[in-house]
Structure formats: C-alpha cells, structure tokens
N, C-alpha and C positions, 0 to 999 in steps of 0.2 A: 504494499499500499504506499510505501515511501519511495520517493524518487522515481516514480513511474512516469514514462513519457506520455504526453498527450498526442504529439505529432510524429516524432521520429520512431521508426519501426525497430523492433529488436533484431539482433543478429546472432546466429549460431555459428560458432567456429569450433570444430572438434567436439569436446564435451562441455563447452562453455556457452552460456547465453549472455550476451552483452547488451546493455541499454545505455542511452544517454537521455537524461530528462531534458525538457525544454529549458530548464534553468541551468543545465550544464553539469549534472552529477552523472559521471560514468560509473556503471555498476557491472560487476562480473558475478554471475551465479553459476552454480553447477546446473547444467541443463536437465539433469534427471531428478535431482533432489530439491533443487531450488535454494540450496545453501548459498549464502552470500560469501563470495571470496574477497571482494573489495568494493568500496565506494570511494570515488575520487572526484574532487571538484576540478572541473576544467574551466578555462577562461571563456566567458561569453554565454550567449543563449544559443539554442539549437533547434532547427526545424528539419534539417536534412538527416536522413537515416545514416547509421554507421555503415562503413564499407570495409570489407577485408580483402587483402591481397596477400596470399600466403599466411604467415603468422603475424601480420601487421594489421592493426585496426586503425582506420582513419575516422576522426571525428571532425566534421566541417562545421565551424561556428558560423552564425548568421552574419557576422561582420568581417568575414574573410579569413579568420584565424583557424588554422587546422592543427590539431594535435594528433600525433601518431603514437600508438602504444602497442605493446606486445600482447598478443592473444594468449594469455596465460592467467593462472590463478592469482598471481601477485602483480600489482601495477608496476609497469616499467615503461616510462616515457622514452620513446625512440627519437622524437624530434618534433619540431614545430615549424610552420611556415605561414605566410600571410599573402592573401590576394587583395587587390583593390576592389571594393564593391561588395555588396551583400550576396551571400550564398544561402539560399533557402531550399533549393531543390537537391535531391540526392544525386551526387555525381555518378557517372557510369564508368566502368572499367573496360578497357579493350586490350588488345594484344600488346602489353607493355606500356599502355597509356592510361591516363585518367582524363575524362572529359568533365569539366566543371563549368556549370552555367552560373554566371554572376548576374546581377541585375541588368547589365548592359552588354555583356559579351560571353562568348563561349571560349574557354581556355582548354588547351590540350597540353597535358603535362606528361613528359616521358620519365619512366623510372630511372 
C-alpha cells in the first residue's frame, strides 16, 4: 500500500519486481513472495515506466533526469544522466539503442 505507483507500470526482471512511485520511490520486491528488498528515493517525479536492458534498470524522471541501477536485491546506482525537456512517456529499446521522447523531440541514445 506504500509507495505504489499510480502511472508508471511495474517491471519484472528475473525474480525481482521493481516499481517507481510517481513521487520517485524505487522499490524492489521478491516477485513471488512480495518481500521488500529495498526502497530508495530517486530524484524527481515519475510518469514513465521503468525499463530494463540486461541487468540494468532505467528510471526516467519527468524533468529529464535518468537514474540507472542494478536489477538486484540491494540498491546499487550505476549512473545518472540528464536530457533537456520533460520525459513523460516510457522510452523504447531497440537493437543497442534507446528511443526517448521528450516534450519537443525524439532522442536516440546508443549504448
């Protein structure tokens, strides 16, 4: 009941279920039991759903700030980056690329 997202969809990677609340609380749960592994405050508000590439989870904040963390039972930040413009739509992954729609452009990011 706590830190449940209203807009972003949950994400399952291996045996973990990840969520990010609209207010920016990233949570990792055991996908089978529901046991909470971690809850971590990320910077900003969130509308886009989480995205995974391999064992990396991408959390795209509404104001262009992205936090990358490891898909694991303990929180491990892997990096941050920032785009100009609002990001409210969930990005799409392609063959080695991410496509991110901001309020005024489409950005293609190569791994």
